[in-house]
N, C-alpha and C positions, 0 to 999 in steps of 0.2 A: 516512577521512582528508580533511583540508581540501585538500591539494595533494600532488603527487608531484614537486615540484622542490626543489632545494637551492641555496642561495646559498653561495658559497665562504666558509669560515670566516674567511679573511683575503685581502685583495687583495695579492698579492706579485708585483711586476713582474719581478724577477730574483733568482736564487739568490745572485748575487754582489754585488749592490748594491741598497740600498733606495731607494725613491722615494716622494714624496707620491702620494696616490691621485687627485689632480685639483686643479683650482683654479677658483674662480669668484669674480669680484669686479671691481673697477674698475681704471682705468688706473693703472699703477705699483704696484699692490698685489701683495704677494708672500705671499698667504695660501694655505695648503694644508689639506686635510681628510683625516683618516685614518678609513677606514670601520670601524665596529664589527663584531664577530663577528655573523653572521646566519645562521640556519638555519630553513628553513620546511618541514621534513619530510625524508624519505629521498630520495636522489637518484633521478631518473627513469630508467627503463630506456632505454638507447640501442639503437636498431635500425639495422643497416646495410641500407638499402633497396636499394642497388645499388653496384657497384664498376666499375672499368674506364673511368671518365670521363677523357678525354684533355685535361687542363689546363682544367677547367671555369672559366668566368669569371662570367657572369651566370646568375641563376635567377629565374624568375617562376612564379607559379601561373596556369596557363592557363585560358581560358574553358571548357575541356572537363574541368576538375578534374584534369588531369594537371600534372606539374611539367615545365617547359621549361628546358633548360640550353644555354648556348652553350659550345662547346669550342674553345679557341684552336688547339690542334694538330690536332685532328680536322677543323677547318674546317667544322663542322656545328652545327646546332641539334638537340638530342636531346630526345625526348618520353618522359617516365618515368611509369609507372603507380605512384603512391605505395603502392598496396596490395601489389603483388608485385614491384616493381622492374623489370618488363619494359620494355625500351627499344626505341624505333623512331626512325629518322632523319626529322625533319621537312623538312630541307633541307640540302644541302651547297653550300658557296660556294667554288668553285675559285679565284676571284681574290682571296680573303682572303690577307693576308700570312702567311708561315710563322711560326707561333706557338711554335716549339720553343725559342726563346730570347727573353729580354726580356718585354715586356708588350704584345706586338702580336698582330694577328690578330683573331679573333672577340671582340667585346666586348658592348655592351649590347643588351638586347631589351625591347621593350614592345609590348603588345597594344592595338589600337584596335577600332573597330567593323568586324568581319569583315576586318581587316587586322592585320599585325604589322610593327613597325619594328625593323630590325637595324642596329647600328653595327659597323663593323670597319675595320681598316687594310688598305691594299693597297699594293703596290710598283709604282711608276711606272718603275723602271729594269729593263732586261732583263738577265738573266744573260749574262756573268759580271760585269756592272757592279755596284758596291756598291749597297746598298739606298737607295732614295729613297721613303720612306714617306709616304703621305697617308691621311686618314681620310674615311669617308663614312657617310651614313645612307641606308638603302634601305627602301622600302615593299614588302611582299609581300602578296598575297592569301592569306587564311587559309581553307584548305579543311577545314572541320570534319569532313566525312564521311570524308575520307582521313587526317586528322590531319597534314597537310603544309602547307608554305608554297610558293607558286608565283608566277610572273609578277612578277619583281623590277622596280621602277622607282626610279631614283635620286631621293632627296629633296634631298640636298646632297652635293657632292663637294669634293675638294681641301682638306679641313680639315687642320690640323696633326696629325702623327702621328710617333711615335718608338718605338724599342725600350724606352724608359724613360718613366715618369710620363705615360702616356696618359690616366689616369683612366678614361674610357670608360663611365660609367654613363648610362643612357638611361631617361627616364620620360615617360609621357603624363600631363600634369597634369589636375586637376579642371577647369581652364579649357580643356581640349582642345588645349593647346599641348605641343610636344615640348621637353623639357629635357635637355640633354646636357652632361656635364662633360669638360673637356679639361685635362690637367695641364701643367706647365711644361716637359715633354719631357725632364726630367732634365738640363737645361742647368746650367752652372756647377758641375758635379761629375763626378768620375771621367773617363771617356773623352770626355765632353761638356763638360769644364771650360772650354774656350775659347769656348763658345757662350753668348751672353748670355741671361739670364732675361728674358722679355718679358711677364711677368704683369701689369706695370703699364702696358704699351703698349695703347692702344685705337685702333681703326681711324679713318681719316679718311673723309670723305664720298667722296673719289675712290676709295679702296680698296673701299668698299662697292659703289659703282657698277661697279667692275671685277671684282667677286666675288673680291677678293684677301682671303683669310681668314688671312693670315700672322700677324696680331696676336691671333688667337684662342687662343694659348697661355695657360694659367693662367686660364681663364675657365669660367663656367657659361653656356651658351647657352640662349636661348628662341626657338623657331621655330614658324611655322605648319606644319601637317602637310604642306604642299606645299613646304616649305623656304624660303619667303619670310620677310621680316622682319615680325613683328607690328606693327601700327600703334600699339599701346599699350606697346611696349617702352620702357625708359628711355632718355632722351637723356643720353649720357655725353660730357662735353667737347664739347658742341654737335652730336654725331652720334648718330643712331639706327641701330643695327645688330642683329645677333643676340645681342650681348653683354648678358647679364642682370646678371652680377656679375663682378668681376675681382679680381686680387691673390690667386689661389689657387695652391697648390703641387701637390697631387695629390689632388683630391677624389674618391675612389673610391666613396663612398657618397652616395646621394641618396634622400630619401623625403619624402612629404607628410604633415603631421600635422594637428593641430586647426586648424580655420578655413582650411584650404588653405595653411598655412604650409609653406615649403620648408626642409628641414634637410639639412646635409651633414656627413660626417666627412672628415677631411683628414690626410694623413701629415705629421708634422713632420720636421725635418732629423735630429736625434738625440733630441730631446725635443719636448714641446709639440704632440702630435697635437691636432687641434681638432675640436670639435663646434660647428657654426655654424648660426645662423638666417639663411638667405640671403634678402636683400632686394634688390629691383631697383635697379640703379644704385649699389650699395655696393661699397666697396673693402675687401678683407680682408687687405691689408697685405703679402703676400709679394712680394719677398724682403726687404723692410725690417723686417718684424715676423714673428716666429714665436710663435704663442700670443698671450698678452697683451702689450701695449706696456709692458713692465716692466723692460727692461734685464737680464733674468735669463737667463744661460747661452747667449745668442745675440747675435752681432754679424755682420751681413752682410759677408762677404768676397767681393769681386767678382773672381773669377779671370779672367773673360773680359775685364776691363779692364786686366789686367797687360800691360805693354809686351812682355814676353818670354813670354807665356803658353804658347806652343807648346814652349818649351824647359824648362818647369817640370814637375816630377813632382808630380802631385796628391796632397795629403795632407789627409785629412778632419779632422785634429786640430791639427796645427801649421802655421800659415799663414806662408809666407815673407814677408820684408819687402817684396818687390816686388809683392805682391798688395794692391791698395787696399781699404780698408773703406768701406762706406757709413756714413751717420749712425747713431749709437746709436738704439735703438728710441724712446726718449723725446725724441730730437732730431728725429725724423721725424714728420710729421703730414700729413693730407690731409682736406679737409672731408667726404669720403665714407667715411672710414675707419670700420669697425665691428668691435668686439671680438667674440671668440668667446663662446659661452655657457659653454664648459667646455674645459679642457685636460687631456690625459692624456699626459704628466705635466709640470708645471712644476717645475724644480729650480733652486737658486740658482747664481749664477756661481761657478765653481770646482769644480763637480761633476766627479768623476773618470769620464770616459767611456772610459778605457783601463784599467780594472781588470784586472790580469793574471790574477786568479782566474777570469775569464770564459773564458780559453783563446783559441783562434784566432778564434772567432766573436764578436768584441766587440759587434757590433751587436745580438746577441740579448739583451744585458744593458743596452742603452740604456734609459732611462726613457720608453718609448713602447710602443704595442701594435700599430702598423701596421694601423689600421682599414681594412677592405676592403669593407664594405658596410653598409647601414643600412636598418632598417625601423621603422615606427611600429606599436606595439601599442596600440590604442584602449582606452578605459576600459570600454566595453561588452563583455561576455562574457569579460573577463579572468579566468583561473582563480585569480588571487591578486592582492591589492592591490599587491604588488611589481612586477607587470607592467603594471598599469593606467595608461594615459596615459604610456607610456614609449617611449624610443628604444632599439632593440637594435642593437648594433654588433658585428660579428665582428672577431676579431683574427688576423692572420697569424702573429704572433710567439708568442702565448701560448696558442693553442688554447682560447679561451674566448669566450663571448658576454657582452658588457658591457651592463648595464642602466642607463639614465640616465632617472630620473623627471623628467617635465616638470611645470611649474606648470599650474594648471587652464587658463589662457589660452594656454599653449604658448610663452610668451615667455622662459622661464627653465628651466634645469636645477636641480632641487631636491635637496638632500641628497647622500648619498654614492653613489659608483659601486659596483655589486656585480657579481659574475661568476656565470655559469651554465655548466654542461656542460663542465667542464674536461677536456680530453683532450690527448694528445700528437699534435696535428695542426695544420695551417695552415688555419684557417677562411676560406674564400673568399667565400661568399655565404650569405644567410639569407632564408627566407620563412616565412610562417605560414599554416596551413590556414585556410580561410574561417570554420570554426566555432571557431577560436582554441584548439583542443585539442592541436595538435601544432606543433612548430617543426622546420623542415628546414634543414640546413646542408650545403653542399658543401665538400669539402676539396681542397687542392692536390695535384697528382700527385707532386710531389717537393719537396725542401727539408728544412730542419730545424725542428722545433718548439722554441720557446723554453723556458728553464728556469723554475722557480717552482712553487708549490703542490705540492711533493713530486715533481715530474716533472723529470727531467734533460733537457737538450737532446739530441736524437738523431733517428733516423729516424722517420718518421711511422707512427702506428699504423694509420691507415686512408687511405692515399693514393688520390686519385682516386675518392672515394666520396661518396654521398649518405647522410647520417645523419638519423635521425628521433628526436626527443625528445618523449615524450608528456607532456602536462600534464593532471593530473586536474581534473575539473570539481567545484566545491564541492558537497558533499552526496552525492557518489557514491563 
């Protein structure tokens, strides 16, 4: 056999509403692409490596060839033997915030030279006071002999944090700098409707000098390993800070691709999840733009600016007259604005986001996938051309791994989006074995899997698990 993987015969976002499979193009263009049927052999065998993970968040392949997972509720980093699923605790972090609700607690993990960097949120308020969350990045010494992390040292503290839209992905780049994503904190929606989105705000020189990171919401940061501002960071509006890019909503996936290019995936509001090529100093448009700047199905409603916001009942569909709108997407512009490489999915204005056939969980039928992590599969050692030089994005909603082929130079996403490994789970994070023969995916511990591809929404098949999908090597 050439390979042992299968691409879904059709990309179906929801059982109750159809949606385009993606969009790539220029400003104002409303073009969509429908993927052809594609099959590259029988489906791969899925192996459950281990279960009992307590709200896993990040996952990395460690220098010891074990898989390391952060667990939000467990407040720990767990080391997993991929051969037999045996688990040991590398470190427990008592001061991490309670991760039993929302998107807080233990987040990103990255390894350096004999060290590991861990990002998590912590509560600065003492019970019974309400939560006052902040975020930090901490450096640990990696004890390879013991398989543990010890001797924590704060790299940076007092970062924005929230129970919602924390983002929280952490990478050590090829330039030996730390990259960290922070979401918009879930502002301007639901219980945070009266809090303004600050994704377009950037710090002043005085704020940087005072170590006031309050404007770091909706940003991707670039830091020296000791937490200082790199001298070659971009100058944005006359100020150099940790901010590498801005105008992000909830960029939960970060990965480096060809030529050291940085890519992200980002949750859209109800549609227009984004795949971005992240460049220093660039503005990715949120909250004025969702997806492409095309006036399609999105118009910024600024609840936080409503004179009587506290007296309004938040509605995600019908905007009251008292809630002001921002400019239409095509009316807003910024010299640093950069379009996404791809959207999943762009739908025209008038799309029915409240299809009653979807039942109570309308969001599971929105034309989006809720991308939760991102990894790059290089061209070398790829078991199949479908995976060579491609981005792999996990979906929380649809229990699938989405494959986006890059152009040779890595500057574009080419062709159609295809799906792998469809199950009824919420896929949280993905990593690939160093020999490129296996893909590992962690699943959420609770929630509902979305409908589509013959699977109805319902309880998860493999909650709190690490799954392995084997890819056959050509010629074997």
